[in-house]
C-alpha positions in Angstrom: -19.0 -9.3 -7.5 -18.7 -12.8 -8.7 -15.8 -15.4 -8.9 -14.6 -13.9 -12.2 -14.3 -10.4 -10.6 -12.4 -11.9 -7.7 -10.1 -13.8 -10.0 -9.4 -10.6 -12.0 -8.6 -8.7 -8.8 -6.3 -11.5 -7.7 -4.5 -11.6 -11.1 -4.1 -7.8 -11.2 -2.6 -7.8 -7.7 0.0 -10.3 -8.8 0.8 -8.3 -12.0 -1.1 -5.2 -13.0 0.7 -5.3 -16.3 -1.1 -8.4 -17.5 -2.6 -7.7 -20.9 -6.3 -7.9 -21.4 -5.7 -10.9 -23.6 -3.7 -12.7 -20.8 -6.4 -11.9 -18.3 -9.1 -13.1 -20.7 -7.4 -16.4 -21.1 -7.2 -16.9 -17.3 -10.9 -16.2 -16.8 -12.3 -17.7 -20.0 -13.9 -14.4 -21.3 -13.2 -12.2 -24.3 -10.8 -9.2 -23.9 -13.7 -6.7 -24.3 -15.6 -8.5 -21.5 -12.6 -8.4 -19.2 -12.0 -4.7 -20.1 -15.6 -3.9 -19.2 -15.4 -5.8 -15.9 -12.1 -4.0 -14.9 -13.7 -0.7 -15.8 -16.6 -1.5 -13.6 -14.4 -2.6 -10.7 -12.5 0.7 -10.9 -15.7 2.8 -11.1 -17.1 1.0 -8.1 -13.9 1.5 -6.1 -12.7 -2.1 -5.8 -9.6 -1.2 -7.8 -8.3 2.2 -6.7 -5.0 2.3 -8.6 -2.0 0.6 -10.0 1.6 0.9 -9.1 5.0 -0.8 -9.6 6.7 -2.5 -6.7 10.3 -1.2 -6.4 13.4 -2.0 -4.5 14.0 1.0 -2.3 17.5 0.0 -1.5 18.6 -0.1 -5.2 17.3 3.4 -5.5 19.4 4.6 -2.6 16.8 4.4 0.2 18.8 2.2 2.6 16.9 3.1 5.8 13.4 1.9 6.2 11.6 2.5 9.5 8.3 2.5 11.3 7.6 5.5 13.4 4.9 5.5 16.1 3.5 9.0 16.8 1.5 9.9 19.9 -0.8 12.9 19.2 -4.2 14.2 20.0 -7.2 13.8 17.6 -7.5 17.6 17.4 -4.1 17.7 15.6 -5.4 15.6 12.7 -6.5 18.6 10.5 -3.0 20.0 10.6 -1.1 16.6 10.6 -2.9 15.0 7.7 -1.9 17.7 5.1 1.6 17.7 6.5 2.2 14.0 6.3 0.5 13.7 2.9 3.2 16.1 1.5 6.2 14.1 2.9 7.7 12.2 -0.1 9.5 9.7 2.1 6.4 8.6 3.8 5.3 5.2 2.3 2.3 4.7 4.5 0.6 6.4 7.4 -2.1 4.7 9.5 -4.3 5.9 12.4 -4.1 3.1 14.9 -5.2 2.1 18.4 -3.1 2.1 21.5 -0.7 4.5 23.1 0.5 5.8 19.7 -2.2 7.1 17.4 -0.2 7.1 14.1 2.0 4.4 12.6 4.2 5.8 9.8 6.3 3.7 7.4 9.2 5.7 5.8 12.2 5.2 3.6 15.3 7.4 3.7 18.8 7.4 2.2 20.5 7.9 5.6 19.9 7.9 9.3 20.6 11.7 9.3 17.6 12.3 7.0 15.4 10.0 9.2 16.5 12.0 12.3 15.6 15.3 10.7 12.2 14.0 9.7 11.6 12.7 13.2 12.4 16.1 14.5 9.7 17.6 12.3 7.2 15.0 13.5 7.9 15.7 17.1 6.1 19.0 16.9 2.9 16.8 16.8 3.9 14.6 19.8 6.2 11.9 21.1 7.7 9.4 18.7 9.1 5.9 18.9 11.0 4.5 16.0 11.9 1.0 14.8 14.5 0.7 12.0 13.9 -2.3 9.7 16.8 -4.8 9.4 15.1 -7.1 6.9 11.7 -7.8 5.3 10.5 -11.4 5.4 7.3 -10.6 3.5 7.3 -7.8 0.9 4.1 -5.8 0.3 1.5 -7.9 -1.4 -2.1 -7.9 -2.3 -4.8 -9.2 -0.1 -6.3 -12.7 -0.8 -9.7 -12.0 -2.2 -12.0 -14.9 -1.4 -10.8 -18.4 -2.0 -10.3 -18.0 -5.7 -8.8 -21.5 -6.1 -11.8 -23.1 -4.3 -14.2 -21.0 -6.4 -12.5 -22.1 -9.6 -13.3 -25.7 -8.7 -17.0 -25.1 -8.3 
């Protein structure tokens, strides 16, 4: 992985719809060279997918929440398939502390959220925080100091 790979990853995180030509202009390579690099980054697992960022509220999902779930490790084989099939789950992380799972969800109503929490409680105790606003939207991770590398 070199500074060009890092720059490509950074650019694709900002806009995965950049054309090969646009990317090539940014990293001073040919389009086929950029295509080859991206293909390699995907094959090696640095790039694991592409997705559009959406506005959940505009689609009717007005309730976003974080749910802490307290459960035992032996429940994971049952819990993971269950949570993977829940379409309103945006993210689920195994975390440290009193609660072992942190689940990010989006629902159209508090009633739907309440029904989902009821299903989760078969695995253990929950604690829920409803989101009022989001100061920082989901974004990519800063890979290396691309600006500094460009100056070298």
